[in-house]
N, C-alpha and C positions, 0 to 999 in steps of 0.2 A: 373834599370827601370826608376829612376828619370832622369838620363842623357838622356835616350832614349826619354822620354816625353819632356824634355826641348828642345832637338834638333828638334823634330817634331814641337813643338809650335813655335820655332824661324823661321823654314822654312815656317810655315803657316802665321806668321805675315809678313814676307818679301813678300810672294806671294800676300797677300791681299793689302799691300802697293803698290806693283807693278801694280796690276790691277786697283786700285783707281787712281794712277798717269796716267796710260794709258787712262782710261776713261775720265779723266779731260782734258788732252791735245788733245786727238783725237777729242773731241767735239769742242774745241776751234779752231782746225785746219780747221774745215769746215766753219769758218767765224764767224761773230758777231752773237751770239745766239739771240740777241734782234730782228733781222729781222724775226726769226722763230715765234715770239710771237705776232707780231703786225699785224693787218689786212692790206690789200693792200691799203686801203684808209687813212691810218695813215699819219699824217704830220711829218715833220722832228722834230718839237718840241715835238710831242708825243713820237717819237722814242728816242730822247735824254732824256726825262723825265723817260721813262721806263728803259733805260740803266743805268741811275744814281740810280734809285730805287733798281735795282737788283745788283748794284755794278760792272757791266761790264765795266765801264769807268775807273776802277782802273788798275794799272800795273798787267800784267799776273801773275808774281810771287807772288804779294800780294794776288791776288784772289786764287792762289793755296794754300798758307799758311792758308788763311781763310777757304778754303774748307776742308783742313786736320783737322783744329781745330774744325770745325763743325762736321766732321765725328767722331772725338774722343768723342764728346758728343752725338753721335747717332742722330745728327741733319742733316737731308737730305735736308733741305730747305723747301720752301713752294710752293705748286702748283700754277702756274700763273693763271690757268683757274678757279680752285675751291676755291682758297684762303684758303686752309687748309694745315697744315703741311704734307709733303709727308709721314713721319713716321706714322702719324695717318691714312692716307689712306691705307697704306700697312698693318698696324696692323688690320684694320677693315676687310680687304679681306683675310688675311693670313689663318684664320681658315677654310675657304671654300676650299682653295687650298690644305691645309694639309689633309683635309678630302678626297678630290678627289685623291690626291697622295697616301694616305693610302689605299683607296679602290683599286686603280690600282696596288699597290704593292702586295696586297693580291691576286689579280687575277694572277699577274705575277709569284709570288712564289708558290701560292697554286696549280696552274695548271702546270706551267713550270717545276718545280723541279721533281714532280712525273712523268711527261712525259719523262724527261731526264733519270730518273732511269729506266723507262720502255724500252726506246731505248737502254740503255746500257746492261740490263739483257737479253733482248729478241732480240738482233740484228740479222739481216738476217732472220727474221720471218715475217709472214704476219701482225702481230700486230705492229711490229716496222715500217713496211713500211707505214701502215695506219697512225700511229702517226706522222711519219716524214712528210707525205703529209699534215696533218693538221697544223703542225708547219710551213711548207713552205708557206701554204696558209695564215696563220696569219701574217707571216713576209712580204708577198707580198702586203698586203692591206694598202694603205695610211690611216693614222688616220682619216682624215676628211671624207674619203669615207666610211669607216666602220661605223663612227658615223652617217652619213646621212642615210646609208642603215638600220641601226638598228632603227632609228626614223621612217622610212617608214614602216618597217615590224612590229615592236613591239608596236609602239605608234599609227601610222595612220591606218594601216590595222587591226591588232589584238586588239589594245586598251588595251594591258596588262600593259604598263608602261607609265608614263607621258613623254611627248616629251622634256621638257626643264625646267629650273629654279630649285629652291630648295623647300623643304617641308617635306621630310622624306626619309627613306632609299630607297624607290622605285625610288626616283629621282636620287639616286646615282648609280644605277645598270648600266645603259647604258653608262654614262660617264666613269665609272671605267673600264668597259670592253674595251671600245674604246681606252682608254689611256694605258691600261695594255697589249694589244695584242702583240705589238712589243716586249715589255720587256719579255713577257711570252715565245716567241720564242727564245730570247737570253738566258734566264735561262735554257731552255730545251737543247739547243746546248752545252752550257758550262758544264752543269751537266753531259750530256752524255760523253763529251770528258774527263772530269776529272775522272769520274768513270772508263771509259775504260782504262785510263792510269794507275790507281791504280790496277785495276783487272788484268793487265798484269804483275805485279811485282812478284818477287820470294816469298815474304812472303805470298801472297794470294795463290799461287800454293801450298806452303808448308801446309798452313792451310787447303786447300781443300783436300790434300792428307791425312791429319790426320782426315778427316771426319767432319770438321766444316761445319755446314749448311750455305747456302748462306745468309739467313736472318741475322743470328748472325754475320757472317763475314762482311756483309754490314754495319750494324748499330754499331758494336763495334770496327771495325778497319778501314774499307775503308772510311766511311763517314767523319771521322775527318780529314784524310789526304786529301780528295778531297774537303774539304770545303774552302781552301784558294782561289782558283780561283773563287769560287762562291761568297765569301765575296768581292773580287775585283769587280766583275760584279755588285753586289748589290749596292756598293757605286756609281758606274758610272750610273747605271740605275735609281737610285733615282734622280740624277741630271737631267737625260734625261726626267724623268717623270715630273719634275717641269718645264722644258723647253717646253715639249710637251703639257702642260696644257694650253698654249696660244691658240692652235688650238681647243682643246676639249672644253674649256670654252666658246669660241666664238660660236661653233656649237650648244652647249646645253644651251646657255645663262646662264652659271654657274657664279655666281658673285665673282669669285676669282681674284687673282693677274693677271692672264693671260688676263682676260677680261678688267681689268682696264688699263693694258699695251697697249692693242690695242686701247682703247679709248684715251689714252694719246698720242699715235703716231698720230692718226687722228687729234687730237686737237693741235698737235705740243707742248705739255706740256712736254718739255724735262727733267725737273727736276724729274718728276715721272719715266720716262724711265731710267734716270741715277740711281735713287734709286733702281729700280727693278734689274738692271744689277749688281749693287754692292751687293744687297742681294743674287742674284744667285751665284756670285763669292764666297761670304762668306759661303754659304751653301755647295758649291762644295768643298771648302778647308776643311770645318769642317767634311764633310763625309769622305774625304780622310784621315784626321787625325784619325777619329774613326776606319776606316778600318785598318790603320797601327797598332793601339793599339790592335785590334782584332787579327791581324796576330801574334803578339808577345804572345798573350794569347793561341792561337791554337797551334802555333809552336814556342817555346822559342828560337830555333836556329836562327830565324830571328833577334831577338833583339841582340843576341850575335854577329851575323855577322855585324850588324849596329855599334856595339861598336868597332869591329875590324877595 
């Protein structure tokens, strides 16, 4: 188990290092970042002074080494516009984004997995066709459109929920549903496919021939074997939820990382954008690492295959 973990940790470190290197050099390939930060009326003296203050006049390799050293200390630089450390800005917005992603994940798993079970157990019935239609409708709606539609119906017309910002659980309902709809459809489809694959195997037919009830068969045997693809999807969907938060937080004026990223892009504050991209890469790698560990817990054969 230790060898398996060390191997996965080594791969995660190499991946994060590669992403950080790519982000650094791609941003420099687009030209001198100083010109992104100064107004059009700035003089050459102003540009030179800002370039020197930010260290952009040093050799590129020296800048890269300094960037890696700062990254090792979790120092993501300072916002040029707000004059505040990027890590402080991200830390202040992170709880809101985590709250939103958690609510969306509850919507996605709490509705998507039961619908997937329903689709697998009652396939080719009217119930399954109605559920499949709802899943397809949820998957077809763009996140920004479903968010605006909910604001018009539940906030403006009915007045049941607040249209935007934070303040309580009622403020979290519509953003969570808007963000979780696409993932809900994905969980439903993957759960259906995984269960149908397991239900078609010989051990299930043998258990049914012995009179084992469907509920007992599902929860004691099939669910464990079908959980591996669901774990894979969960890791990917959490990353997608964090990325999709950019749109939802803008629509609902939710003060999370997505909103601050949009503001940073509009203000050309590229150090904040760089910090958010690095954070997204780190979260994605971490989630994949956790899913790999969960694989080995659910099915120890995976760890043995990795050792071989």
